[in-house]
C-alpha positions as a Python dict, from the first residue, in 0.01 Angstrom:
ca = {
    (1, 'X'): (0, 0, 0),
    (2, 'X'): (-177, 103, -363),
    (3, 'X'): (-526, -23, -194),
    (4, 'X'): (-481, 187, 90),
    (5, 'X'): (-402, 508, -116),
    (6, 'X'): (-697, 440, -332),
    (7, 'X'): (-928, 384, -18),
    (8, 'X'): (-763, 732, 134),
    (9, 'X'): (-822, 901, -199),
    (10, 'X'): (-1176, 782, -214),
    (11, 'X'): (-1244, 891, 174),
    (12, 'X'): (-1104, 1224, 108),
    (13, 'X'): (-1362, 1478, 36),
    (14, 'X'): (-1213, 1635, -264),
    (15, 'X'): (-1360, 1765, -607),
    (16, 'X'): (-1470, 1464, -806),
    (17, 'X'): (-1315, 1491, -1179),
    (18, 'X'): (-1654, 1417, -1296),
    (19, 'X'): (-1870, 1712, -1338),
    (20, 'X'): (-2189, 1537, -1211),
    (21, 'X'): (-2484, 1749, -1097),
    (22, 'X'): (-2703, 1445, -1005),
    (23, 'X'): (-2810, 1486, -669),
    (24, 'X'): (-2870, 1105, -605),
    (25, 'X'): (-2525, 1009, -697),
    (26, 'X'): (-2364, 1239, -482),
    (27, 'X'): (-2570, 1152, -174),
    (28, 'X'): (-2480, 752, -271),
    (29, 'X'): (-2162, 847, -280),
    (30, 'X'): (-2208, 1026, 71),
    (31, 'X'): (-2325, 701, 211),
    (32, 'X'): (-2083, 473, 90),
    (33, 'X'): (-1792, 671, 243),
    (34, 'X'): (-1984, 676, 562),
    (35, 'X'): (-2057, 281, 562),
    (36, 'X'): (-1681, 265, 469),
    (37, 'X'): (-1582, 456, 769),
    (38, 'X'): (-1801, 303, 1021),
    (39, 'X'): (-1678, -81, 883),
    (40, 'X'): (-1285, 56, 930),
    (41, 'X'): (-1363, 164, 1293),
    (42, 'X'): (-1581, -155, 1374),
    (43, 'X'): (-1254, -376, 1238),
    (44, 'X'): (-1007, -132, 1474),
    (45, 'X'): (-1278, -194, 1768),
    (46, 'X'): (-1223, -588, 1702),
    (47, 'X'): (-859, -558, 1655),
    (48, 'X'): (-832, -374, 1976),
    (49, 'X'): (-1064, -605, 2170),
    (50, 'X'): (-862, -923, 1997),
    (51, 'X'): (-533, -789, 2102),
    (52, 'X'): (-630, -705, 2450),
    (53, 'X'): (-811, -1044, 2586),
}
């Protein structure tokens, strides 16, 4: 459950505590969030396909 809370906390688009003005770091975090969302969506699709077949 702790892992799920960390993932949900990471995916929420809240303001980070660190004051990072570097655009590259902000873009990297955005791309990481998108890739994690796509991975989770793919896992859901695989689980649905496995359960229905």
